N, C-alpha and C positions, 0 to 999 in steps of 0.2 A: 424626488426628491431635488428641490434646487437649490445652486448656491450660491448661500449668501453671502457669500465674503468679500462681494464685490459689491453689496449696498449698502456700503452705514454710515454714506452721506447722505445729507438729506434729499428730499425729493424731490428741490427744488436747484438741487447741485446740475449745472449746464457740464462739467467733467467730471468722470471719474477719476477715480487713484491709479496709478502707476500699474496695480497689478492685476487691476481690469484690462487696462491695455495692452500690459504683454500677455495677458490669455489672449487677448485677440488676435497680436499680432503674431502670437506664436500657431495659431490656427492658419492665420492670413500669408506668412509665410512662404511656406511651400508651395502655397498658390501663386504670389506672385513669382516665384523663383519659376517656376512651371511656364509662366506666362511669358518671365523674361528668356529662358529659353527660345521658345517656340519663336518670339519678337526675336530674335538674335540669329536663329536659323532663316528666318521670314528676310533679316537684314542683308545677311551673307547671300540667302540665292537671289534677292532686288540687285548684289553688288555685283554679283555674276552675270547674274544679265543684262547688268546696265553695260559691260562691257562689249553688249552686241549691239549697241545702239538704242536711239531712242524710239525707234518705230516698234521693236523686237521686244524693249522692255515696259512701250507702252500697251504689248498684247498680250502679254502676263496678264497686267495689271487688270486689263480690261476684263480677262475673264476670272479672274479671283473678287473683282467689284460685283460681279454677278453669283461667282459663288455665296457673295456675303446674305444673299438672300436665304440661300439654302441653311446658313449657321443660324441663321435668325431663328428659322422656322422650328428647326430640331431643338433649338435651345428653349423656345416656350415649351417643349415638352421634358427638355431636362429641368425646367424651374416647376414645373405642375406638379412635376413627381418629387422632383426635392424639398416641395414645400411639404409634403408628407411625411416623406421618409425621415426628414432632420425632428419633426414632432416626434414621430413615433420611436424615434432614436432619444429624446428624452424621454416618456413615455416607459423606455424599456421594455417595447413592444415588438418584436425578430417577425411574428406576422406579416405586419402593418407594412415595415420596413422591405419585405419584400416582394410586394403589391406595388409598391412606388419604384421599386427596380424594376420592375415587369414589364409596367405600364411606360417608363423610359424607352426600354429596349424593342420594345412591340412598334412603337410609336414615332419612334425616332429611324429605325429601319425601314419602316415603311413607308418612310416620307422620303428615305434615300434610294430605293426602290424606283422612284415616281421620278424622283429629280433625276440619275442618271441616264433612265431613259429620255429622256428632256433633251440632255446634252448631247448623247449619242445619235438621235434622230435628228436637231433642227438648231445646231448649236448657233450657225452662222446668222440666223434670224436674229437671234439674241443676240449676238455680238452687236451686231448693226443698230438695232435700236439703242446701245449704248454710246455707238460712237456717229449717231447722226449728226450731219453738221461739220465733223473735223474731216480738214484739209487732207488727209492722211490716212481718208478712213478704208480704203480699199488693201491698202497696205499690210494694216494694222489687222484686219479680220483677217486676211491672207492665215499670219502665224497664229492670231488666235484660235482659229478651231482646229489648226493641230495641235496647239495645247488643249483646248478642253475635249478632243477626242480621246484623250492619253488620262488627263486629270480626272474624268467622269469617275474612273475607278477605285478613287480616292471616299470617295459619299459614303459607300456601306462600310470598310473600316472608322471611318472618323464617328461615323453614326454610332457602330457600336462600340468604340472603344471613348467615347463619348458620356456615353448613358453609365458607363464603368467609373469613368475615372471622376465625373462631378457627385458620384452616389458616395464614392469614397471621401471626397473631400467636403461633402455635408452631414457628415458622423463624424469630424474631425481627423480625418486619417488620410492627410494629401500625401502622406511620405509613397507611399507606391504608385499615381500617378505620376508625379516628379520623377523618379525613378526610370520610368517608360520613357517617359519625354524627352529626360535627357540619351537614353540609348538610339530612341526616334532620330532626335538631331543631330545626332554626330554622324549617323547611315545619311541622313538627307543630306548634311553637309557635304559628306565624302564621295558621295554619288553626283552632286551637282558640280564638283570640281573634277571626277571623273568625266561625266556625260556630256556638262554642255560644250567642253572644249577640246574633251576625246583626248585628255592625262592618260598615260602608261599604256600610251597602244589601244583604247579605248574609242571607239569610233566619235565623232565631232559630232553629236546631236543639236547642239543650241536649246533653241526654246522646249523641243521635243525631250531631250536629254532632261529639262529642268523636270519636266513633268513627271517620265520615269523614275526620277529621284526619290519625286514627293510619294508616290505611288507607293511604292517601296520599300518606303519609311512607313506611312500609313499603316501596311497590310503587316508586316512586323511588329508595330506598336498592338495591334488589335491583337495578331496571336498572342503575344506574350501576357496581355492581360487576359484574356479567355484561358490559358493552360493555367495561370493564377488564382483565378479568381472559381475555376471549375462551375461557371453557371450551368445550371438544371433545371428542368421543369418552367422555363422560361412564359409555356401558354399556358401551367397551372394556374391561374388566373379568377380575383374574386370580382362578380358582377359589379355587387354595389359600390365597392371603395375603387372602379375603373369608372363606373358613370359619374362617381362626384368628382374623380381629378380630369374627367373628359369636360364636364363644365367649367371646373379652373381655365384647363387648357383653353375651350375655347374663346374664354373672355380675355385672355392674357395673350391668344393669337390676334387677335382683332387690334389690340394697343400693340404690339409689338411690330407686325405688318404695315401697320399706317405709318409708326417710324422709320421704318425700313422699307414702304415706299417712297417716302418724302426724301430721305438719304441716299437713294438711287435716283430717284429725280433730279436731285441738285448735281448727281454726281455727274448725269447722262447729259446736263445743262452747262458745267464748268469745262467737261469737257469737249464742246464746240467751240470752245474759246481759243481758237489759235488750232494747230496740230499736233504731232506728236510729244512738242516737249511741254505739254501742256500735261497730256494723259501720264505721263512721264515721272514731270516734277511735282504734281500731289500725289499719283501714287507712292512715290519714294518719299514723302515730307510722314504720308499715312503710317509710311513701313515703322520708320524712324517712333515715328509718336503711339503706335501699336505697342509697343516695349513700356513705354510710362503708363499705358492705359490698365496695366498692370494692378493700378492703384483699385480702377474698380472692381475688379475681381477681388482681392482682397477684403474689402469692404465687404461684398457682399457674400462672400463664403464665410468671414466671422459673424455678419450678422447672422446670418442664416441659421448658422449652428448656435451660436449663443444665445438671440433672443429664440427662434424658432424651439428650440432647445427647453428653452426656459417654458414658454409657452405650454409644449406638447407636457411639460414636468406637471402644470398647473397654476404654477405663480405666476399670475398675471400681475399684479404691482411689479414683484420685480422685472419682469419682462419690460415694460415700461421704463423703466429709471436705466438701463442699459440700454436699453433704443435710444434715449433721448441722447446719452453721454455717447453713443456710436456717431450719431448724426452730428455732434460738434467737434468730435475728434475727425469726421474726417475730411472737416474742413483743413484744419493746420493739417492732415495728411496729402490733402488735394496741394495747397502752397506750398507746403516742402518740395513734389514731386514733382508740378510747376518750376523752380527755379533749377532743377537739375538738366529738366529738359531745355529752357531757354539755353542753359550751356552747354547742350551737344548740338548745337549749330555750327559750330567751330568743327563739328568733325565733318558735315558733311562736302565740301569740297574733295579730303580725303576718300571717304568712301565712293560717293557718287564722281566720281573723277572723268569718269567717262561718259557722262552727260553733258549735256551742251551749257553755258554757261545760263542761259533763260532756265531751261531746265532746273537749274540747281537755284536761283532766284525766287524761281517760282517752290524748290523746296524748303529754302529756310526761312521765307516768309509764312507760310503753313504752320512750319513747327513752333514761331515765334506767338500768331494767332493762339494754336492749340495751348501754345503753355499759358498764355492770358485765361483760358476758359476752366481751366483744369479742377483750380477750386468750386465753381459752380457746379462743374460735372460733377463732384465727386459730392456733393450734396446729394443731386439729384439721382447717383448710386446706391448712396444710404437709404434715401427714402422711399425707393423702389423696394429694397433689402428688407427694410422695414415693415411695409405692407406686406409683403410677398413670404413674409415668416408664418405670418398670421393668416395668409392666404384671401386677403383682402385684393380679391383680381382687378374687382372694379377700379382700384386706384388707377391703374394704367390706364383703362378706357378714358375715365374723368381728365386726367393727366395727358396721357399723348395725344388721342385722336384728336379731340376739337386744335391743341397748340400745332401739330405737325400738319392735320391735314387744311386748315381753315387760317394760319397765319404764315409759317416756315413754308412750305411749297407754295401757295399765290405768290410769298414776297420773291422767292428764287427766279420765278417766271417771270416777275415783274421784273427784275434786274438785270435778266438773261436777252428780254423783251427790244426795251426801254431804255442801258444802260449798256456802256462799252467796258465798263469797268473789268478787272481781270478776275482770274477763276479765285485767286486767296481772298478778295474783299466780296466779292459776290457769298461766300461762306460765311464769311464773319460777320456780315450786315446781318443774314438771315439766321446764324445761329441766335444774334441778339432773344429773341425769342425764349430762347431757354430760362430766362430771368420769369418768362410766366409762368413756366413748368414747376418752377422751385416755389412762385406765391401758392399758386394750386396746392402743391402737396403739401406742405404745411398742415395749408387747411386741412386737408382730405386726412391727415396724420392726427390733427387735434381731433376729429370726431372719433378717433379710437375702434373702426371696424374692424381695426387688424389683429386688436388686442382679443383673440379668441382660443382657444384650445382645438385642435380638428382631433386629435385623438378621440372625443369623448362621443357614447354615440354612433361608433363605427362598429357593426356587426362582421369579424372577421374569422 
């Protein structure tokens, strides 16, 4: 049964009524609040590490830049399983929902074990690749290796907790992961204060203290979720639906990896511009920006729940109307968040007062640049969410791979090799290619390959 109370406008309407957006906001708000909490924890973490100086902050953030690839890979499995989870939820089909959840857990945890092994065995090789050309590579690498050998143990709890948390959000029940995120965030922040500087008689562990605090918080988060959810029979899988989800994952994987690889390449290129102040300044900027990227998660989850659930219920026409309303609403949300983000630059000199003036200048420039891109990126987030709500995995391949690999990456390399511009304008110029992504995305959505009920003809 579909929800038709939000579709009384004509099919040509660009925007839905307020009741529709209230429903979307109700779904998205806990997700965005969780993202905000995680962003604040990261900001507090960076604030404390920044007190140790540019080099030590740079070392922690180089490690986190590398962890970004791991997060992208497990997010592929969360997204693939989430496509089926939301649609089976709309179809009121618990067995299908369980299969989708098990898929998430098995593949995310397997990936975490592999990545953790790499971090423990060869962290120095990975770090040197990300800091090649930086004037203070040796000093940054020294501290980053110490951080990596501890933070590696967060991989497994992040994978398991992520599988549970995303599953709850995709069925419109984001309250549990929000509450657990608050608990984990408070633990992380307190332990950062305790261990980085050695407060209350604790040993002063600096960079290693930040890593230990994160590991403990992630383990507590995982334990709470496991106890609450009581996950059982994880390996009781149905081959047919798993094979279908693996096919979706493989296609989404190529799309996401092409994007992630181009972003990591860009990071390595701008890291070579100067010394620790460049790495620290850009990292500080992205730390603040991540708090505002919450709009992307909100748009994604609201779309998966509302549009995916409607498709799973078999009301394809209603799903198309709701998707159009979300796409246009995402623009307004992006503009609103962009204004707030631009105003946040006034707090940078206070939050990162221990960084050098050069690093702070880079941070402010990056925040203003990202603010200008927020409406565009909100549209892209909505486009991807709509396509994936109906299982159109090829959307990402056609939109992401050509632009990321054949435009964004070559432009970034050319700017690094043939110009002397700083890291912020380098990033901003290369990101102009995202306008091409939006154009291709609208063309793909008009073909309506995403308008499908994936719960049909699946033998459970």
